Structure formats: C-alpha cells, structure tokens
C-alpha positions as CSV (number, residue, x, y, z in Angstrom):
1,V,-86.7,-44.1,13.7
2,V,-88.3,-41.2,15.5
3,E,-87.0,-40.1,18.9
4,E,-88.9,-37.6,21.0
5,R,-87.0,-35.1,23.2
6,G,-85.9,-37.0,26.3
7,D,-86.6,-40.5,25.0
8,L,-83.0,-41.3,25.0
9,L,-82.9,-40.9,28.8
10,R,-86.0,-43.0,29.4
11,R,-85.1,-46.0,27.2
12,P,-83.2,-49.1,28.2
13,P,-79.5,-49.0,27.4
14,G,-78.9,-50.1,23.8
15,Q,-82.5,-49.8,22.7
16,L,-81.9,-46.9,20.3
17,A,-79.1,-48.9,18.6
18,R,-81.5,-51.9,18.3
19,D,-84.2,-49.7,16.8
20,V,-81.9,-48.1,14.3
21,A,-80.5,-51.6,13.2
22,A,-84.1,-52.9,12.8
23,H,-85.2,-49.8,10.8
24,Y,-82.3,-50.2,8.3
25,R,-82.7,-54.0,8.2
26,D,-86.3,-53.6,7.2
27,R,-85.6,-50.8,4.8
28,L,-82.9,-52.7,3.1
29,G,-85.0,-55.8,2.9
30,K,-87.7,-53.9,1.1
31,V,-85.2,-52.6,-1.5
32,V,-83.2,-55.7,-2.3
33,G,-85.2,-58.6,-0.8
34,R,-84.1,-60.9,2.0
35,R,-82.4,-64.2,2.2
36,R,-81.9,-66.4,5.2
37,D,-78.1,-66.5,4.8
38,E,-77.8,-62.7,5.0
39,S,-77.1,-60.7,8.2
40,Y,-77.1,-57.1,9.1
41,R,-74.7,-55.2,11.3
42,L,-74.9,-51.8,12.9
43,I,-71.3,-50.4,13.1
44,R,-70.5,-47.5,15.5
45,S,-67.5,-45.9,13.9
46,D,-66.3,-43.3,11.4
47,P,-67.8,-44.7,8.2
48,A,-64.7,-45.5,6.0
49,P,-62.5,-47.0,8.8
50,G,-65.5,-48.9,10.2
51,L,-66.4,-50.4,6.8
52,C,-62.8,-51.4,6.1
53,R,-62.4,-53.0,9.5
54,E,-65.6,-54.9,8.9
55,A,-64.5,-55.9,5.4
56,A,-61.3,-57.4,6.8
57,R,-63.4,-59.9,8.8
58,G,-63.7,-62.3,5.9
59,Y,-66.1,-60.8,3.3
60,D,-65.6,-61.3,-0.4
61,L,-66.9,-57.9,-1.7
62,L,-67.9,-54.5,-0.3
63,V,-70.7,-52.6,-2.0
64,V,-71.1,-48.9,-1.2
65,G,-73.5,-46.3,-2.7
66,T,-73.1,-42.7,-3.7
67,R,-75.4,-40.0,-2.5
68,G,-76.7,-38.9,-5.9
69,R,-76.2,-35.1,-5.6
70,G,-77.4,-34.5,-9.1
71,R,-76.0,-33.8,-12.6
72,G,-72.4,-32.9,-12.8
73,A,-71.6,-34.2,-9.3
74,E,-72.4,-37.7,-10.4
75,F,-68.8,-38.2,-11.5
76,L,-67.4,-37.1,-8.2
77,L,-67.2,-39.6,-5.3
78,G,-67.6,-38.5,-1.7
79,S,-64.7,-38.6,0.7
80,T,-66.0,-41.7,2.5
81,V,-66.3,-43.7,-0.8
82,Q,-62.9,-42.5,-1.9
83,E,-61.3,-43.6,1.4
84,V,-63.1,-47.0,1.3
85,I,-61.8,-47.6,-2.3
86,H,-58.2,-46.8,-1.3
87,S,-58.2,-48.5,2.1
88,S,-60.4,-51.6,1.7
89,P,-58.7,-55.0,2.0
90,I,-61.3,-56.5,-0.4
91,P,-62.7,-55.4,-3.8
92,V,-65.2,-52.5,-3.7
93,V,-68.2,-51.9,-6.0
94,V,-69.6,-48.3,-6.1
95,V,-73.3,-48.2,-6.9
96,P,-74.7,-44.8,-8.2
97,A,-77.7,-43.5,-6.2
98,G,-81.0,-44.4,-7.7
99,R,-79.7,-47.4,-9.6
100,V,-81.4,-50.0,-7.5
101,S,-83.8,-52.1,-9.5
C-alpha cells in the first residue's frame, strides 16, 4: 500500500484501513492459499493485547510468526511473540520466518 504525501487528508474516512486490509488479505492468500470459510481481520491495537483479545473471541489456535533476524537470533523470540505466548487464552504456534511452504 503506497500513500503519497497528503493522500490521507484527501481520502474518504476508513479508506486507508480498507486498503491495508485488502493488501494483506491478498498477500496472505498468495502465500497460503484461500478457502471460502476463512476471514481476515485488521486489528487496530498494540499487537500482543490485540491478538489475545481477538483469540478470546472463540478461535481454536493462534499462529504467529517470527521476524527471522538471522543466525543466532533465531532462538530468541521477540517481545510480541513472548507476550502472546504468555497471555493467550488459546494454544499458540510460533512459525519461524521463511518456513512457509
């Protein structure tokens, strides 16, 4: 999603959020494929609390990824992932960066 300077002021309210959601929905669909029973949600929140609140809405599993900062750092989890692991009301799976097939 590319925004030129001043575009935020000229666009209808909520358009940027819709564009960002569409961008990531399309990007995710290219990586993992799409099914009709899937939905995508743009959450405006701090990452870990927002994910945990959303997880509490009735999901079975939360899957989060690492950033993949290279060798050595691959064993360290970021603060967001750590907070999600400790605060999530449902099981969490952590997927290392670059492991999507």
